[in-house]
DRENTOR-161191 format. One line per field, with one value per residue (C-alpha): residue in three letters; x, y, z. Coordinates in steps of 0.001 Angstrom, whole numbers. Layout:
# residues N
type: (ALA | ...)
east: (X | ...)
north: (Y | ...)
up: (Z | ...)
# end
This chain:
# residues 433
type: (MET | ARG | ALA | ASP | ALA | ASP | PHE | MET | VAL | PHE | VAL | ALA | ALA | ARG | TRP | PRO | GLY | LEU | VAL | LYS | ASP | ALA | VAL | LEU | LEU | GLY | VAL | ARG | PRO | GLU | ASP | ALA | ALA | ASP | ALA | THR | THR | ASP | ALA | LEU | SER | ARG | CYS | ARG | ARG | SER | TRP | GLU | ARG | THR | SER | ARG | GLU | ALA | ASP | VAL | GLU | ALA | LEU | VAL | ARG | ASP | ALA | LEU | VAL | ALA | ALA | ALA | ASP | ARG | ARG | PRO | ARG | THR | ASP | GLN | PRO | GLY | ARG | GLU | GLN | ALA | ALA | ARG | GLU | LEU | VAL | VAL | LEU | ALA | PRO | PRO | THR | LEU | GLU | GLU | LEU | LYS | ALA | ARG | GLU | ARG | LEU | ARG | ASN | ARG | THR | LEU | LEU | ARG | ARG | ALA | ALA | LEU | VAL | ALA | ALA | PRO | LEU | LEU | LEU | VAL | GLY | VAL | GLY | ALA | GLY | ALA | TYR | LEU | ALA | GLY | ARG | ASP | HIS | PRO | SER | SER | GLY | GLY | ARG | HIS | ASP | ASP | THR | LEU | GLY | ASN | ALA | ALA | VAL | ALA | ARG | GLU | GLU | ASN | PRO | ALA | PRO | GLY | VAL | ILE | TRP | TYR | ALA | ASP | GLY | ARG | LEU | HIS | LEU | ASP | HIS | THR | VAL | LEU | ALA | ILE | GLU | GLY | LEU | ARG | ALA | MET | THR | ARG | VAL | GLY | THR | GLY | VAL | VAL | TYR | SER | ASP | ASP | ARG | GLY | ARG | VAL | VAL | PHE | ALA | ALA | ASP | ASP | GLY | ARG | ARG | GLU | VAL | LEU | GLY | HIS | GLU | ASP | PRO | SER | ALA | ALA | VAL | ALA | ALA | SER | ASP | GLU | ASN | GLY | TRP | ALA | ALA | TRP | VAL | GLU | THR | GLU | GLY | ASP | GLY | PRO | ALA | ILE | VAL | VAL | ALA | GLN | ALA | ASP | THR | GLY | THR | THR | LEU | LEU | THR | PHE | PRO | VAL | ARG | ALA | GLY | ALA | GLN | VAL | LEU | ALA | VAL | ASP | GLY | GLU | THR | VAL | TYR | PHE | ARG | ASP | ASP | GLN | ASP | THR | TYR | SER | LEU | ALA | THR | GLN | PRO | PRO | GLY | ALA | VAL | PRO | VAL | VAL | PRO | PRO | SER | VAL | LEU | ASP | VAL | ARG | SER | ARG | THR | ARG | VAL | PHE | GLN | VAL | ASP | GLU | SER | HIS | ILE | ARG | VAL | VAL | GLN | PRO | LEU | PHE | ASP | ALA | GLU | LEU | ASP | VAL | PRO | GLY | HIS | GLY | ALA | THR | LEU | SER | PRO | ASP | GLY | THR | LEU | VAL | VAL | THR | ARG | GLN | PRO | GLY | THR | ASP | THR | LEU | GLU | LEU | PHE | ASP | ALA | ARG | SER | ALA | THR | PRO | PHE | PRO | THR | GLY | LEU | ALA | GLU | ASP | ASP | GLN | VAL | VAL | ALA | PHE | ALA | PRO | GLY | ASP | ARG | GLN | THR | VAL | ALA | TYR | VAL | VAL | ALA | PRO | GLY | GLY | ALA | SER | PRO | VAL | HIS | GLY | LEU | GLU | LEU | ARG | THR | CYS | GLU | LEU | ALA | PRO | ARG | PRO | GLY | MET | ASP | THR | THR | CYS | SER | VAL | ARG | ALA | ARG | ILE | PRO | GLY | THR | GLY | SER | THR | PRO | VAL | LEU | ALA | ARG)
east: (-7349 | -11126 | -11704 | -9802 | -11764 | -15076 | -13865 | -12957 | -16353 | -17907 | -15551 | -16388 | -20134 | -20343 | -17549 | -19634 | -22208 | -19590 | -17719 | -20964 | -21799 | -18477 | -19567 | -22906 | -20968 | -19214 | -16010 | -14935 | -15681 | -12000 | -11159 | -14054 | -12257 | -9233 | -11426 | -13298 | -10053 | -8807 | -11975 | -11938 | -8254 | -9158 | -11802 | -9848 | -8127 | -11313 | -13476 | -13598 | -14501 | -17049 | -18719 | -19260 | -20215 | -21496 | -22648 | -20025 | -22160 | -21998 | -18246 | -17669 | -20120 | -18369 | -14971 | -16288 | -17744 | -14405 | -12535 | -14853 | -14248 | -10496 | -10926 | -12086 | -15874 | -18130 | -21257 | -24477 | -26210 | -24994 | -23786 | -26580 | -26012 | -22242 | -22824 | -25146 | -22663 | -19561 | -17692 | -16581 | -13512 | -12468 | -12180 | -8782 | -7157 | -6376 | -2700 | -3569 | -5658 | -2841 | -366 | -2596 | -2701 | 1099 | 1528 | -751 | 1144 | 4450 | 3014 | 2056 | 5535 | 7140 | 5040 | 6136 | 9734 | 9460 | 8372 | 11092 | 13901 | 15059 | 15503 | 17265 | 19381 | 22601 | 25230 | 24906 | 27864 | 27668 | 26285 | 23097 | 19872 | 17467 | 13690 | 11616 | 13247 | 11011 | 11513 | 14215 | 11642 | 9427 | 9575 | 11674 | 11149 | 8483 | 4790 | 4060 | 302 | -901 | -4571 | -5927 | -6125 | -9463 | -10328 | -12268 | -13205 | -11736 | -10204 | -6665 | -6578 | -3056 | -3391 | -320 | 1139 | 953 | 1177 | 789 | -212 | -1902 | -2213 | -3870 | -2265 | -3691 | -3571 | -5130 | -8734 | -8686 | -7342 | -5929 | -5679 | -2070 | -20 | 3711 | 4571 | 8064 | 9002 | 7399 | 7669 | 4779 | 4316 | 1412 | -1714 | -286 | 2934 | 5798 | 6450 | 8598 | 7201 | 8486 | 8613 | 11009 | 8429 | 8592 | 4998 | 3141 | -213 | -2719 | -5354 | -8080 | -6464 | -4737 | -1392 | 1423 | 4544 | 7416 | 10216 | 11984 | 14766 | 16492 | 13793 | 16198 | 16642 | 14396 | 13122 | 13910 | 11445 | 10692 | 7351 | 8922 | 8672 | 7219 | 10417 | 11329 | 14683 | 15884 | 18482 | 16665 | 17440 | 15884 | 17449 | 21038 | 22625 | 22002 | 21063 | 19589 | 16186 | 14708 | 11000 | 8058 | 6129 | 2525 | 2860 | 5591 | 7667 | 11324 | 13503 | 16917 | 18587 | 22158 | 24247 | 25943 | 27862 | 26223 | 25574 | 24948 | 22365 | 20154 | 20325 | 18018 | 16183 | 16374 | 14954 | 16396 | 19398 | 19689 | 22306 | 23669 | 26490 | 28514 | 31129 | 32931 | 32024 | 28929 | 27716 | 25151 | 23399 | 21812 | 19385 | 20057 | 22713 | 23048 | 26122 | 27394 | 29709 | 31515 | 30306 | 32957 | 32985 | 31310 | 29595 | 26222 | 23339 | 20436 | 19602 | 16353 | 15540 | 19238 | 20303 | 22856 | 23884 | 27113 | 28613 | 31827 | 33048 | 31486 | 29954 | 29263 | 27195 | 27576 | 24643 | 25481 | 23172 | 24682 | 22117 | 23384 | 26985 | 26573 | 28067 | 27020 | 28433 | 26266 | 26660 | 24916 | 25100 | 22951 | 20477 | 17125 | 16075 | 12574 | 11183 | 11781 | 15363 | 14963 | 14927 | 17405 | 16788 | 19798 | 20689 | 22968 | 26233 | 26192 | 22495 | 19023 | 18040 | 16752 | 17996 | 16373 | 18211 | 17276 | 19227 | 19693 | 21108 | 21996 | 19566 | 18393 | 14672 | 12965 | 11806 | 8498 | 9269 | 9254 | 12446 | 10905 | 9060 | 10217 | 10297 | 9232 | 9179 | 9698 | 9379 | 10401 | 7877 | 7740 | 7408 | 9261 | 7008 | 7714 | 5633 | 6383 | 5056 | 5919 | 5349 | 4485 | 5960 | 8272 | 5468 | 6246 | 5196 | 2963 | 770 | -148 | 1413 | 594 | 840 | 1879 | 2434 | 4491 | 4968 | 8479 | 9207 | 9087 | 11700 | 14411 | 13028 | 9565 | 8146 | 7415 | 3657 | 2567 | -814 | -1821 | -3556 | -4254 | -3737 | -2293 | -2522 | 940 | 179 | 647 | 3689 | 5936 | 4183 | 5720 | 5683 | 6093 | 8964)
north: (-55339 | -55878 | -53044 | -50586 | -51723 | -51205 | -47857 | -46617 | -47713 | -45490 | -42609 | -42810 | -42912 | -40242 | -37832 | -35162 | -35038 | -34909 | -32017 | -30062 | -30984 | -29417 | -26159 | -26336 | -26762 | -23453 | -24552 | -22142 | -23634 | -23583 | -25570 | -28058 | -30851 | -30590 | -30689 | -33729 | -35508 | -34766 | -36199 | -39359 | -39998 | -40089 | -42764 | -45318 | -47242 | -47779 | -48506 | -52316 | -52264 | -49472 | -51148 | -54243 | -52623 | -49102 | -46590 | -45545 | -42591 | -41252 | -41877 | -39845 | -37147 | -36627 | -36473 | -33943 | -31732 | -31836 | -30994 | -28033 | -26811 | -26668 | -24286 | -20695 | -20543 | -18726 | -16803 | -18827 | -16870 | -18014 | -21484 | -23315 | -21384 | -21940 | -25679 | -25817 | -23954 | -25808 | -27763 | -31031 | -32687 | -36333 | -37930 | -38714 | -42054 | -44543 | -43574 | -39893 | -40673 | -42772 | -39953 | -37482 | -39889 | -40247 | -36473 | -36030 | -38683 | -36950 | -33683 | -35339 | -36848 | -33455 | -31887 | -34626 | -34053 | -30362 | -31237 | -33865 | -31920 | -30017 | -33366 | -35120 | -32355 | -33769 | -32424 | -33368 | -33167 | -31718 | -34063 | -35321 | -35763 | -38436 | -38566 | -37802 | -34430 | -31382 | -28774 | -26265 | -23562 | -24661 | -22150 | -19819 | -16179 | -16742 | -17287 | -20621 | -20062 | -20184 | -20703 | -22864 | -21223 | -20373 | -22965 | -22657 | -25612 | -24866 | -27101 | -26184 | -24848 | -26300 | -29963 | -31238 | -27743 | -26210 | -22421 | -19337 | -15808 | -12846 | -14572 | -17698 | -21140 | -23324 | -27031 | -29809 | -29259 | -26425 | -22899 | -21739 | -18117 | -17668 | -14506 | -14084 | -17423 | -17275 | -20828 | -24265 | -27944 | -30278 | -32969 | -35313 | -33253 | -30274 | -28275 | -27334 | -23620 | -20864 | -17378 | -13837 | -14182 | -17097 | -19712 | -23230 | -24424 | -27513 | -26726 | -29503 | -29286 | -28936 | -25733 | -27284 | -25614 | -26407 | -24367 | -26832 | -24415 | -21178 | -20319 | -17308 | -15539 | -15437 | -19236 | -21833 | -24966 | -28242 | -31126 | -34356 | -35737 | -39198 | -39657 | -36353 | -35147 | -31494 | -30030 | -26553 | -24743 | -23917 | -20451 | -20923 | -22779 | -22782 | -22542 | -23249 | -26835 | -28751 | -30124 | -33024 | -33571 | -35574 | -32660 | -33802 | -34829 | -32467 | -35393 | -34407 | -37146 | -35590 | -32436 | -31919 | -28927 | -26868 | -23617 | -20268 | -19740 | -23409 | -24032 | -27034 | -27797 | -30772 | -33695 | -36865 | -40051 | -40431 | -38178 | -34437 | -32453 | -29299 | -26819 | -25759 | -23112 | -24273 | -27948 | -29953 | -32992 | -35752 | -36243 | -39563 | -40087 | -43769 | -43898 | -40120 | -38670 | -36417 | -37481 | -34980 | -34828 | -34523 | -32203 | -29847 | -27704 | -29496 | -27551 | -29999 | -33659 | -35391 | -39097 | -39950 | -37735 | -35084 | -31938 | -30014 | -26744 | -27836 | -24341 | -20961 | -22164 | -25915 | -28182 | -31931 | -34318 | -37546 | -40568 | -43163 | -45824 | -45792 | -44831 | -41892 | -38385 | -35725 | -32213 | -29495 | -25721 | -23820 | -21908 | -23022 | -25899 | -27236 | -30879 | -32222 | -34406 | -37557 | -36474 | -36717 | -33007 | -30285 | -26558 | -24238 | -20798 | -19827 | -18627 | -14883 | -14512 | -15141 | -17323 | -20757 | -23998 | -27427 | -30751 | -34389 | -35441 | -38937 | -38044 | -34318 | -33814 | -30166 | -29377 | -26339 | -24304 | -23266 | -19627 | -16706 | -14685 | -11691 | -13618 | -12596 | -15592 | -14772 | -18353 | -21874 | -25434 | -28592 | -31394 | -35138 | -36865 | -34137 | -31203 | -27691 | -24830 | -21132 | -17839 | -15286 | -11707 | -12410 | -10712 | -8345 | -6788 | -5486 | -7892 | -5136 | -5458 | -9063 | -12517 | -15912 | -19338 | -21748 | -25479 | -27155 | -30694 | -30924 | -32112 | -35930 | -36217 | -33981 | -31660 | -31512 | -28509 | -28090 | -27601 | -24960 | -23836 | -20738 | -22083 | -18886 | -15147 | -13543 | -9850 | -8326 | -6149 | -8664 | -10414 | -12489 | -15744 | -18990 | -22449 | -25524 | -27893)
up: (9808 | 9638 | 12099 | 9893 | 6849 | 8665 | 9955 | 6470 | 5103 | 7775 | 6911 | 3213 | 3856 | 6541 | 5526 | 3714 | 6499 | 9244 | 7593 | 7325 | 10953 | 11948 | 10308 | 12130 | 15376 | 14702 | 12969 | 10247 | 6800 | 5826 | 9005 | 8837 | 6956 | 9266 | 12375 | 11056 | 10202 | 13719 | 15231 | 13129 | 13867 | 17578 | 16993 | 14990 | 17780 | 19790 | 16747 | 17050 | 20745 | 20359 | 17384 | 19560 | 22836 | 22168 | 19536 | 16985 | 15930 | 19482 | 19612 | 16452 | 17478 | 20819 | 19107 | 16573 | 19308 | 21145 | 17947 | 17355 | 20896 | 20225 | 17270 | 16724 | 16489 | 14082 | 15081 | 15178 | 12373 | 9005 | 10012 | 8183 | 4975 | 5229 | 5664 | 2641 | 428 | 1580 | -1100 | 512 | -992 | -779 | 2689 | 4220 | 3569 | 6311 | 6114 | 6540 | 9611 | 11072 | 10344 | 12230 | 15157 | 15157 | 15006 | 18013 | 19969 | 19223 | 20488 | 23765 | 24076 | 23442 | 26181 | 28550 | 27520 | 28309 | 31830 | 32261 | 30606 | 33735 | 35471 | 32598 | 31084 | 29691 | 27335 | 23704 | 21326 | 17855 | 15218 | 13644 | 15584 | 14387 | 14092 | 17182 | 17788 | 17586 | 14891 | 15758 | 15134 | 18006 | 20775 | 18650 | 17796 | 15162 | 15677 | 14009 | 13990 | 10410 | 9654 | 6906 | 3496 | 1949 | -716 | -3957 | -6107 | -9533 | -12174 | -13159 | -16740 | -17074 | -15998 | -14208 | -13680 | -10208 | -10403 | -8243 | -9248 | -7572 | -4201 | -5663 | -5642 | -8414 | -7549 | -9621 | -8557 | -6033 | -5618 | -2273 | -1157 | 9 | 436 | -71 | -1716 | -3278 | -4316 | -4141 | -4970 | -5544 | -2882 | -3500 | -4136 | -2222 | -2105 | 151 | -198 | 1259 | 1739 | 2066 | 5862 | 5656 | 6658 | 5233 | 4868 | 3726 | 2084 | 1308 | -1392 | 1252 | 2554 | 5561 | 6259 | 8658 | 9300 | 9101 | 9942 | 9020 | 6612 | 5151 | 3075 | 116 | 136 | -1494 | 203 | -1560 | -1661 | -3490 | -4623 | -4644 | -876 | 330 | 1995 | 2392 | 3471 | 4342 | 6450 | 9675 | 11019 | 14465 | 17371 | 18608 | 15167 | 11496 | 10731 | 7825 | 8747 | 6773 | 7359 | 6076 | 4649 | 4996 | 8661 | 9861 | 11150 | 11563 | 10090 | 10628 | 11924 | 10752 | 11989 | 9263 | 8993 | 8379 | 4688 | 3868 | 1146 | 376 | -3349 | -3880 | -2324 | -4400 | -2966 | 527 | -156 | 458 | -1454 | 130 | -298 | 2742 | 1971 | -1207 | -887 | -1787 | 165 | -129 | 3187 | 4114 | 6984 | 7718 | 8974 | 9235 | 7586 | 4816 | 1990 | -275 | -3877 | -6603 | -8418 | -5946 | -8608 | -8342 | -9868 | -9503 | -8833 | -9813 | -10233 | -9636 | -12554 | -11573 | -13408 | -12724 | -13926 | -15657 | -16553 | -17294 | -20548 | -20142 | -17932 | -17454 | -17065 | -15216 | -15158 | -12807 | -13748 | -17335 | -16521 | -18923 | -18862 | -21368 | -21761 | -23315 | -23574 | -20810 | -17556 | -14637 | -14906 | -13758 | -14199 | -14724 | -11907 | -13960 | -14744 | -18529 | -19427 | -18499 | -18922 | -19019 | -20387 | -23206 | -21602 | -21077 | -21955 | -20523 | -23499 | -22464 | -23984 | -23535 | -23851 | -23527 | -20414 | -21833 | -25234 | -25181 | -28080 | -28132 | -28240 | -29762 | -26760 | -28292 | -27476 | -29879 | -30148 | -28378 | -25643 | -22166 | -19813 | -16248 | -14914 | -16245 | -14978 | -16866 | -16456 | -16833 | -20209 | -22139 | -21280 | -20041 | -18627 | -18992 | -17724 | -20402 | -21414 | -25054 | -28065 | -26258 | -24214 | -20750 | -17950 | -16511 | -19602 | -18882 | -18860 | -20336 | -18766 | -21507 | -21538 | -24257 | -25506 | -26858 | -30374 | -30350 | -33100 | -34575 | -37206 | -35637 | -33809 | -30123 | -29588 | -27065 | -25728 | -23764 | -20652 | -18716 | -18908 | -15798 | -14879 | -14707 | -11697 | -8878 | -7436 | -9681 | -10670 | -9445 | -11049 | -8865 | -9460)
# end
């Protein structure tokens, strides 16, 4: 639409000034981009009419003042300096502004539903609940209030690798201050992570955070960068249920009741894989339903490639697109996002082994015999990242973040580089999937 095009020209031109104006209005610097996005999302629908009949600058200004009024305010002294020093990142896209508008509309509908519910209460049988339902965590025992993370502009020393250490989450171009992160998966330019309080959180590269739900603190949330979906076993509400959500907007796509102890294994495309008791299922959202997976010993699924534990000492890699099945020695497995690399361990040891998931060709790991691996993450295009205590040193004496390009042909060496040195005194570092 022409109106949307004109609107986005305005957003691109005025974004830095509007974010700084938000700070001058008393919005905390870490909340300024979110407040400005909120304000702009409220102006889009009336943009064409206002541009013809009134002043769009006044429209945006009024929306920004209202957005500032809905947020905690800073003291007047220091606002000008904070605005001058603020690092302003890229403006939101049209889709992001539309998503914010949809999220706000759903909130209004939920409030209306809460008022109408006593009048319309009906029994609902067990089964799957489709999109439009609120998160099971809403109104639960937990406080879902989670402020935006402090942001520092800093280029990642390991391009393409998202990593967390000592309370700092390193994204591509920014670092977020986050406490208690335990596991994460990259989604777009941000991450979905779980923390030591059992919260499932989406964090954007501008510091915006949203609590999506709650899970057992010992579990790990599964997510996919392919479509931005996240899935976990929600522990709030009437009983355990798998929740599938669009991570960056918080939209609930599906809620599927399961038994206590169920575990989400992977999200691959529009399919969620989970284990319930001794069985494994693939869960689809449209139409909603779970189908048993045979054999049930699924370890991971990425880019339609599946890996199973065949017995105590062998794994099987299955690529349905090529009708190929490959057995290799190993116990446990993690696939790269593109499904071409599998990382496993030598049976009965902690020694890592890397195989091409398409041919079962082994790769040199790039590790020394006495390196102690603290974390690893296979990447796209035959790469892998490690956090290691080098040369047999204790992790408390310092760690290294390394990235490796695997040997392109048999007989060649894997090439590794030390990208960062990490103090060994903080929490265990985490690499994003």
